[in-house]
Every structure is written in structure tokens, then in C-alpha cells.
N, C-alpha and C positions, 0 to 999 in steps of 0.2 A: 264571413268570407272575406279574404283579402286579395284584391287584385287591382292593380293600378291602371290597367288598360282594359276598357270595356268594348262593347260592340253595340252599335245602334242599327235599328231598322224601322222602317216607317209603317205605322198601322194604317189600315184602310178597311173600309166596309165593302164587301163584295155584294153588289146588287145585280140586277139583270144585265149590267154592263159587260159581263163576260161574253155577251153576244156581239160586242162592239168589234167592228172590223177597221177601226180607225188607226190601228198600228201599221197599216200598209203604207206604201210609198206616197200616196197622194192624200192621205188623211181623210178618206172617204167617210160618208155618213152611215148611220145605222138607224134601224127602227127603234132600238133601245136607247134609253137614256144612259149616257156614259158616266161612270165615276172616275175619279183620278186613281188609276191602277198602276202601281209601281212594282217592278220586278223585285222579288225577294220580300215584299210586304206580307203581313199576316192579318188574318181576321178570324175571330172566333165568335160564333153566335151561341156558344154554350152558356146558358144562364147560371148565375151563382145559386147555390143552395145552402140553406142552414140546416138541412136535415142531417141526422147522425148517420154515418156510414153503416151499412148492414153487411154482415158476413154470409157468404154462401152464393151459390149460383155460378153459372158459366157464361162466358162471352165468346162468340165466334166471330172472327174477323176475316174478311175477304181481302186478300193481298193482291198486289198488282202483278207480280211475277214470282215464280218459285225461285228461292235462292239456290245458288249453286252448291251451297253446303251450309252448315251451321257453325263452322269455324270462322272467326272474323277475318282470317287471311284468305279464305276460300270464297266467301260470299261476295256478291257485287257491292253490297252495302247500300246505305241510303234508304229512304222510305220506299223506293221502287224495288229494292233487292235484298231484303233480309233484316233491316234494322229493327223492325217491330218485333220480330221473332227473337233475334239475338239479344235485344235490349231486355226482354223479359227473362232470358236465361242468364245473362252476364251482368245486367245493369250497366251504367256508364260512370266514368269517373266524374265528368261534368255534364251539365246540360244547359241549354239556353232557356231563359224564362221569358216568354212572349210578353208578360206584363211589365217587367222591369227593364227588358231589352238588354240584359246583361247575362254573362255566363255565371252559373251558380254551382256550387258542389253538389254532387249526388253521392257517389261512393267516396269521393275525396272529402276531406274536412275543410281544406282551404287551399288556395293557390296564390302565390305572390310573385310578381314580376319585378325585375330590376328596371332601371330608368328607361332603357331603350327597348325593352321587350325581347332581349336576346337570352335571358335566363329566367327560368321559372322554378320555384320551389313548391313542390306538391306534397301536401300533408294528407295522410290517409286516416280514415276513421279507425278508432281502436276496436279490437275484438271482433273483426269481421272475418268470417270463415267462407271458403268455397263450400259448395253443397257436399263435397267429399270429406269435409271436416278439416282440411288443410288451411294454413294461414293465408289471408289475403294481405300481402305486405309489399314493401318496396321492391323486393327482389322479384316477386310475382309480376308486379306491374312492368318492371324493366324487361322481364322475359316476354311478356305479352306484346310489348311495343316492338322490341327488336325483331320479332317473327315477321312483321310486315315487310321489313327490309329484306330479311333473309329469304322469304319466299316470293318477293316481288309482287305483293298483293296490289289490289286496286288503290290502296292508300299508301303505297310504299313511298311515293314522292313527298307526301306530307310528313310521314314519320322520319324520313331521311333528313329532315330539317334538324333532327336532334344529332349533334355531333358527339356529345359526351353525357353519359349517365353517371351520377354520383349518388350512391346510397349513403345518405347522411346517418340515418338510423333506421330501425325496423319499419317505421311508418313515415319516413321522409325521403323523398327522391328529388334530387336537383337535376334539372334538364338544361343543358347548355346547347343553344342552337347554332347553326352554321352562320346565321345572320339574324338581325332583329325581325321579329314577327309578333307584334302586339296582339293579334287575334289568335295566337297559338291555342288557347283553350278550346277553340272550335274543334281541333283535332281530337281532343280528349272527350268531346261530346258526341263524336261519331263513332264509327266502327272501331278505330284504334283504342278508344277508351272502354271498349268491352273486353275485359281481361279474362282469359281462360285459366283453368287450374294447371300450373306447370306439372304437378304430379300426375295428373290425368293425361296430359299431353305426352309426357315421357313414357308412360305406361302403354298408351295406345299407339304411339309413333316412335318406337325405339330407333328406327333408321331415319335420322334427321335429313338424309340426303334424298329421301323419297318425297315426291310432291305431296303437299299438305291435303290436296283434294282426294288423294288415294289413301288417306289414313282414316281409320274407323272413328277417330274423334269427331270428324266433320258431321257424322250422323248421331253420335252419342256424346254430345258436349257437356262439360261440367263448368259451371260459372258460380257467380256469387249473387245472382239476381233473385227476384221474388218468386220465380217459378223454376221447376226442373222438368226434364223431359219425361212424359209419361209414355207416349208412343209416337213414333215417326215413320210414316209410310210416304216416301216421296211420290209426288204426283197425286197424292190423296189428301193427307192431312197431317199436321203436326199438333199434338195435344200436350199441353204443359199443365202440371198440377202445382198447387201451392207448395212452396218450400217452407218448412217449419223453422228453418235457421236464418231466414233473411234478416239482415242487419236492421232494417226499418220496422221490424215486426212482421208477422205473417200477413200476406196479402189478404184482402177481403174476399176476393173471388176464389172459388174452389179450383177453377181451371180456366185456361184460355185455349181456344182452338183456332188454328190458322188454316185456311183453305184457299185454293185458287179457283175462282169462278171466272172463266175467260171473259175479258171485255168489261168495260165500265158499265154498260147497260145491263149485263147479267148480274154484276155486283149490286147495282142499284135496285134491280128487281128483287134480288134476294133480301136486301134490307127492307124492302116494302112488305115482303111476305113474312118477315121475321126469321128467315133462315140464318141471316147475318144480323149482328147487333152493331158491328162496326165495319166500314168498308173504305178502301183506298180508291179514289177516283182521279183519273188523269186525262179524261177525254172531255174537251170543252162542251160538246153538245149535251152530254149527260150531266155535266156540272151545271149547266144553265138550267136544265130541268129541275135539278135538286134545289137550286137557289130559288127558282120560281115557286115550286111546290111547298118549301118550308116544312117538310115533315121531319127533318133530322137536324140535329146540332152539327155545325160544320167548322172545321179549322182549315184555313186556306193559306197556301204559300204559292206565289207566282214566281217561277223559276226563269231567270235570264238564261240564254243559250239553251232553252228548254226543247225546242224542236230543231234537230240537226239532221241534214243529209250528210252522214259521216262518209268521208272519202279516205280510202286507203292510200296514203302518200307513198307507200311501196318501198321505203327504205328504213330498216330498223337497226338501231345500234345495239349490239350485244355487249354485255359487260358482266364478266363473271358467270356466264351461262344463263343470265337473266335478260329479258323475260323467258322463263323456262320453256314454255310451250313451243317457242320459236327457236330459241338460242341454245337449248341444252346440247352439250357436246360440241358446240361450235366455238371457234376462236373469237376473241374480242374484236370489235370493229363493225363496219357497216355492212349489212346484208341487203341485197336488192331482191325484192319479192316478185319482180316481173309483172306488176300490176299496171293496167293502162292508166289508172289514176295517179301513178307516179310521175307522169308527164304534166307539168303545170298547166299547159295549154288545155289539156283535157278537164282538169279541175275548173279552170276558168270558163270553159264551154258549158259545163254542167250548171255552174251558177248562173250564166247567162240564160240558160234554157228554162230555169225554174221561175215560176211566178208564185210568190207566197200566197196571195189572195186566192188564186186559182186552186192551189194545193189545199188551202183551208176550206174552200167550198167543196171540194171533192172528198175530203177527209172528215170534215166537221160541220158541213152544211152552213159554213160561214160564221160559226159561233166562236171561233178561236181568236188568238191574238197574233195574226200574221204580220210578217215584216222581216226585212234583212237586218234589223237592229239587234245588237247583242242583248240589250235590255229594252223593255217597252218605252215608248215615248213618254216623257215626264219623269222617268227614273233619274235619280241623282247620278247614275253612271251611264246614261244614254249619250252616246258619242256619234250617233248617226248610222246609216246603213253600211254594211260591208260589201254589198254587191248591188247590181241592177239587173233587171230582165232585158235582154236584147237578143232576140232570136237570130238576126242577121250575123251578129258577131259569133254566136254559138256555132252556126253553120259553117262560117269561114274557118274557125279554129278546128273543128272536126275534120273538115275536108283536107286542111293542110297536113294534119297528122296522119290521116289515111294515106295520102300520097307519099309522104316522107318515109313512113315505116311499113308500107304495104300492108296495112292493117284494115280489117273489114268493119271496124266500129264495134265489135262485140264488147259488151259490158254487162255485168250482173247487178241487179238491184234486189237487196235482201231486207226482210223484216220478219217479225214474228206473226204467227197465224191467228192472233187474237186482237180484239179492239180495232183500231184504225190501221193496223199493220198491213192487211191485204190492200186496203184503199191507198196507202202510201206507195207500195210497190207498183200498183196499176197506174197511179197518177204520175209518179216520177218516171216510170218506164215509158209511158206515152209521151211525156215531155221530151225525154231524150231521143226517142225514135223520130220525133218531129224535126229534130235538127241534125239527123244523120247518123245517130248511134244505132246499134243493133242490140237493144236491151233485152235481157232475159229476166224473167220475174222469178225470184227465189223466196218462197214463203216457207218458213221453218217453224217447228215447235219452239216454245220459249227457250227451253234448255239448249237446243241446238243453235238457236240464233245467238244467245249470249256467248256460247262457246266459240262460235265462228268469228264473232266480232272481238271479244275480249281476250280470248285465249289463243286460238290457232291463227287469228288475223286472216282468215280465208274468206275475204269479201272484197268487192270493189266499191259499191255504194250501199250504205245501210241506213235504216232509220235509227235514230239514237237521240239522246238528250244529255247535255253536260250538267244541268242543274247547278247553275251559278247564282247564288242568292246574296242579297245584301248582308246576310248574317256575317259572311266572310268570303267575298267573291274570289279572293286569291287562293282559297282552299280548293274550290272547284277547278280553277285553272291549273293549280299544282297537280291535281290528280289527273285531269283529263287532257292537258295540253303540254305541260312541261315535258321535255324530253329526258332521255337517259343521261345525256351529256350535261343537262341542266340540274341533275340530282334526282330524277325520278327513276329509281332502279327498276320499276316494273314497266317503264316506258309508257306511251299513250296508245290508245286503240287506233289512232290515225296513222301510227308509225311516222309521226312528224318529227323532224330534227331541224329546229330553226333557232339559231343562237340569238337573233334579235328579239324573238317573242320570249325566249327563256329569260333574257335580261330584264324585260319589262315585268314578267311575272314575279321575279325576285324583287324588283322595285316596288311592285304592288304589295308584296308581303311586308316589306319594311315601312310602308307608308303609315302615317299617323293621322292624316287629314283626308277628307273626301276630295279636296282639291288635288292632292298628290296621287290619290287613287285614280281619279278621272284622267289625269295627265298620262298615267301609265296606260290606261285603256285607249286613249287617243293614239298613242304610239303603237300599240298592238293592232289597232284598226288599220293604220297606214300599211303595215306589213301584210295583214290579212287580206286587204283588198287586192294586193298584187299576187300573193302566193295562193290564196283561197285553199287553205288546208282542209276546210270543210265549210258547209253552207248552213248558216243559221237562217231558218225560214219562219220561226215563230218563237214567242215566249209561251210558257206552258203553265196554266194553273194546276195545282195539285190540291185535293180536298180529302180530309179525313172526315167522313160523315158517320154520325153515331145516333143510335136510338136515344130518344130523350130520357129514357129510364136509366141509361148508363151514365153514372156520375163519376167524378174524380179522375177522369182521364188527364194525363199530363202530356205535354208535347216537347219535342226536341228538334234539333237541327235536321235538315234534309226531310222535312215533313214526316217525322216519326212520332208515333204515339206510344206512350209508356202506360203500363197497367199496374204498377206497384200500389197505387192508391185507388184503383177503379172499384166500383161497387154497383149493385143494381138496386134501384129504388122500385120496390115491388108495390 
């Protein structure tokens, strides 16, 4: 592989320290012994094996949330929203190797950057076919990438960094970026690097003006990955079977099944009974139990910006009808959604009302990583807290807005009905009522919740996570924070339009050193403290736990597991 710009992230060993509450404002103590835990760091307790892989058998994985669809431009993406399933169907162009701490080729053969990281030449492996028998080539990759911007996907802001595509030859694609981005291979390791068959897309979706989520391809996908769809019953199970034409040779497993068992405790219990062989865990209390009991191999990523009280800033910029769910048929320009959180004073009041440690106690029994910091204390990108708890200031702000606008304080708090979702709604709603709000509790199914936040933007305050890791922190911010004006055609779920923050995200993308990246974060923090576009109340550990008989699992960005070389040691 040829790449001049790599990525580094810090390895750490996860011990009982996931119970530590020392990330709060006062650096309080804990009964557990703390390790040095860094946002974005990784740990794997999977032991090496010299045994020869065996063919046969099936693995069932418990996922965090059901994806919105199996089309990369429809799914939420990341390890929490479809990457495991889609990676098995499509594979990825690149992936991150946790051992070497660099991006390495997967479906790509190599990638080479120019001196400042503003141009990348991607070479593809020869003789790769989609499972429908069509060629996996430079034109197909270009087609797949462009769809993210066309449909305003969750990754549109990242892919929009490509200003020019040049097909050099059948297997070579040159990508010229709008500005330098040395960590750009991250994008090709995530959902945009999962390329669908253009032939299958065009057959299933002949009307390209129709929303991708309404196209049958989203439930009957065709990719070039190690598995193909055997059956898919939304809300029940996705079953994939081995593809006989996979470029890396047929997978060892006969099949992989993906199911949603609500909540981390249910997932962990299913691992213990053998119902699941692999499970995604994102609740600190259950993760602490898994670490203590040592029954399963574990891969861990601690996400900065992981626990967010997402605030609807109330003004979305429409451009070319995107984001489609809000802007279809509307002229370009700013649209006011009439949300109470569109008033900066209300956002500030909510921040003052929240106590991260109290929230962690009510949601996780004190086992999480609470604090107003973007990244946990000790991270190379820790720049300090973005807010403080101050009940008196919160009350004064709420009262002032009530009088000025003749408003009764009504506000909704939304989350999903699994895991700590109901506890979040109750805890945040209680905190807001205590300072003068009239908070309603809105607990939705996972699908309804994702649609309300990410598609229709019909919420005031919602539980969320930005998942900004050391792998490429600017990628998470480009996806979740960058505005339409800043180049994110899909907008951000906060409906935030802030030129100063956009400028620093672009500076973060161009940065080549940690000092430059930290400087950009410090400038973002200054604006964030005043505007409070949303409230970071915790960093969040994510764990992929697997039965010790499951071997050969590989890992990718955004806490994603890959099954192309997985096998069962019977």
C-alpha cells in the first residue's frame, strides 16, 4: 500500500476503570482503579491463534439499532447504524488496522496522496465483480461516492470534499479534494467506501429523483462483499449467506445473521446464553460487567462527543432541495422551524440545567464517563469543558424568554425506547422542569426516533452521539456539525448554521499535526460555549464482544466488525 499520510490513535487497556467517574468537573474519586482512558483509543482482548481456519457454521450478531436501510446512502452508518451489515454485503475500499494504526487497502489495492493531502489516487484490485456479475471498477466507485451528495446522505459532508473525479483507467480513480485532508482515507473506510452495484441501482431505482429510502434496492442490496442477502425481514432479522465470488476467496462462515435485541443488557444476556456469538455494547454499566466477568473477547473504542443532548437549533439552510425530508420543493435559503431551542438563551439554559454526573448516575448507575468535555480528560484533544451546571442561571434565562415571548416553557425530550433511552428522557426532563421548563417525555421506537432526528428534524431535545474518535476527529465533525453553507449538503441534525465553527472544522481537516488539530478544537470550544449548539455530557465506550470460539474478526472505523475472515473454532 502507498499512502504518505497516516493516522495515529492511542492504544489502551480497558480494565474496571470504565466505572470511573473522574471525567466530571471536579475530578472525583471512584471505587475502581482508573486506567488512562483516551477518547478514540482502542483495546482488543482477542488472543492470537495459530489454528487453521475452519469452514462452516453461522454467527449471529446483536446490533445496536436497526439501520434505516441497507443502501449506504440511506443507513445512518457507523457501528451503531448499519456498518456491520453493510460491510458484509459491500466490503469497504479501505479500513483502519488497529495494530499498525494506519489505513490499509481492502477492496482497494493502494492509495497514494500528493504532498498536502489534497489529491488521492485510488487503485482498485483487478478482476473484482459485484455479486450480480458486473465489474467493480473506477466508474462504479465514482457512481457510489457521488450518490452520497446527490441524496444528501449522513456522509454527504465528507464526500462533498471531493470536487473532481478523474477516471484514469478502468481500475484507477483520481480524487481531487476541495482542500487538503490528509486523513481522507477514513471516508473510504466508512459507509462511503461501501460501493453498490450501479447496474442493480439503476434497475431497482429508475427514477433517480425518488428518495433512495423509497427504492427497493435499500432492502435488496447488491455489493461486492463476502456475503449476499439470503433473507431480510425488517424488525426481525437480516440473514446473509456466503458469496461464492468474493475477491478474497469465499468466506469461512456459511452465513451471518444480524438481529436487534433491545438494550445492551439483553444483548449481553444473549451472548451468555449462546443466542448471540457477537454483540455490540454501548451502555457503560453493561460494559463494566463484561470487562469484570471476562467471558468474551472485546474490542473497544471510546468515542468523544459520545453522549449528546442534541438541540434543534431551528434554522436549516436548504440548497437544491436538500436535505430532502425538510427542503424538498422549497427554495434555497434559510427556513425557520419554529423550535424553542432556536433561541440561544434556551440552549444555554438547558446546558446550565444538566449535571453530567447526575445524568450518568441515573442512566448508568455511575459507571460512565461523564463530563462537559468534548474528549475525556487526558485525551490529546481535551480542551476543557464546554459548559457548567448553574441552576440559578438556567432559571433566569427560562423566565426571561417566557416573559418576552409569552411562552409557557413547553419543550419535548426525545429518545429511543431501548437501553438507557427512557432513563435519559426522564432524567433530562426532570432537570429541565426543575428550572422552569414544561418538559414532555417522548419515547419512540428506534426507527421512529432516528427518523425524527435525522430525517424530519421533528424534535426539540434528543439523546444522540456524534462519535468523534482519534481515528479522524474531523470526519465526525464534518458529518455531524458542518453546515450546508460549510459544504455539508445533507446538513446536520442540529440544524446548526455557524460559519465560525465551519471554518475551524475545515482547518481541522487540513491539519497535519496534533498541535494544529488541538488549536482548531480550542477555537471551536470558544464558540460552542457561547452558542451551545448541543450539550456534550459524556464520552462513550463502545464494545464489540464476541464468543471466544469466534476467530478471525477484523475491525474498522466507527467500531465496526468485519466477517470476511471470521471462522468458528469448534
